[in-house]
C-alpha positions as CSV (number, residue, x, y, z in Angstrom):
1,M,-3.5,33.0,13.5
2,K,-3.9,33.7,17.2
3,T,-1.1,32.9,19.6
4,I,-1.7,31.4,23.0
5,M,0.9,31.1,25.8
6,V,0.4,28.3,28.4
7,V,2.3,28.5,31.6
8,D,2.4,25.3,33.7
9,D,5.1,23.5,35.6
10,E,3.7,20.1,34.6
11,L,5.1,19.0,31.3
12,S,2.3,16.5,30.8
13,I,-0.3,19.3,31.0
14,L,1.7,21.4,28.4
15,E,1.8,18.4,26.1
16,K,-1.9,17.7,26.6
17,V,-2.8,21.3,25.7
18,K,-0.7,21.2,22.5
19,S,-2.2,17.8,21.6
20,F,-5.7,19.0,22.2
21,L,-5.2,22.1,20.1
22,K,-3.1,20.8,17.3
23,D,-5.9,21.0,14.7
24,E,-6.9,24.5,15.6
25,D,-5.7,27.6,13.8
26,L,-3.6,28.6,16.9
27,E,0.1,28.9,17.7
28,I,0.7,27.4,21.1
29,I,3.7,28.5,23.1
30,T,4.3,26.5,26.2
31,V,6.6,27.5,29.1
32,E,7.3,25.8,32.4
33,N,7.3,28.8,34.7
34,N,6.6,32.5,35.1
35,R,10.2,33.5,34.7
36,K,10.3,31.9,31.2
37,A,7.0,33.5,30.4
38,L,8.3,36.9,31.3
39,E,11.5,36.3,29.3
40,F,9.4,35.4,26.2
41,I,7.2,38.4,26.6
42,S,10.2,40.7,27.0
43,Q,11.9,39.3,23.8
44,D,8.7,39.3,21.7
45,S,5.9,41.8,21.8
46,E,3.1,40.7,24.1
47,D,0.8,42.3,21.6
48,N,1.4,39.1,19.5
49,L,-0.3,37.0,22.2
50,G,-4.0,36.6,22.1
51,L,-4.3,34.9,25.4
52,I,-2.2,33.6,28.3
53,L,-3.3,30.6,30.4
54,I,-1.5,30.4,33.8
55,D,-1.4,27.4,36.1
56,T,-3.1,28.3,39.4
57,E,-6.0,27.3,41.7
58,L,-9.7,28.2,41.6
59,P,-10.6,31.1,44.0
60,E,-11.4,30.0,47.5
61,S,-10.4,26.3,46.8
62,K,-7.3,24.2,46.2
63,T,-8.7,22.9,42.9
64,P,-6.1,23.2,40.1
65,A,-7.1,25.4,37.1
66,F,-5.9,27.7,34.4
67,F,-6.5,31.4,34.8
68,S,-7.0,33.2,31.5
69,M,-5.9,36.7,30.8
70,K,-5.5,38.9,27.8
71,P,-2.0,40.3,27.8
72,Q,-3.2,43.9,27.1
73,S,-5.5,43.8,30.2
74,K,-2.7,43.2,32.7
75,M,-3.4,46.4,34.6
76,N,-7.0,45.3,35.2
77,I,-6.7,41.7,36.3
78,D,-9.6,40.5,38.3
79,T,-9.1,37.0,39.6
80,S,-12.5,36.7,41.3
81,K,-14.5,36.0,38.1
82,K,-15.0,32.2,37.9
83,E,-15.5,32.4,34.1
84,D,-11.8,33.3,33.7
85,F,-10.8,29.9,35.1
86,L,-10.8,26.5,33.5
87,Q,-10.8,23.7,36.1
88,K,-8.3,20.8,35.7
89,P,-8.6,18.1,34.5
90,F,-10.4,19.3,31.4
91,T,-11.5,17.6,28.2
92,K,-10.4,18.6,24.7
93,D,-13.8,20.2,24.1
94,E,-13.8,22.1,27.4
95,L,-10.3,23.5,26.6
96,R,-11.2,24.4,23.0
97,N,-14.5,26.1,24.0
98,F,-12.9,28.0,26.9
99,I,-10.1,29.4,24.6
100,M,-12.4,30.3,21.7
101,K,-14.8,32.1,24.1
102,K,-11.8,34.1,25.6
103,L,-10.4,34.9,22.2
104,D,-13.7,36.4,20.9
């Protein structure tokens, strides 16, 4: 089972993600801010995380989105690749497909 961390200050978004992914073989960890995300990572091994989705905006716009990153690649983060972003709002299928592509 893969573990996904979702970081977003909107509780409704966190609940939506959990609801959309409840039938997938994934453990979903939700946190409301970056500080809590860092606390979780420091208490647990970030190697246990398959993917982190972070609330942000699309590059060169004010459009809300999730940025996806693999925890092990934190030294080589490139926020210019549009394929690493999932624009909000998103559908259940868009979220699922985005996550599965990133986990492969």
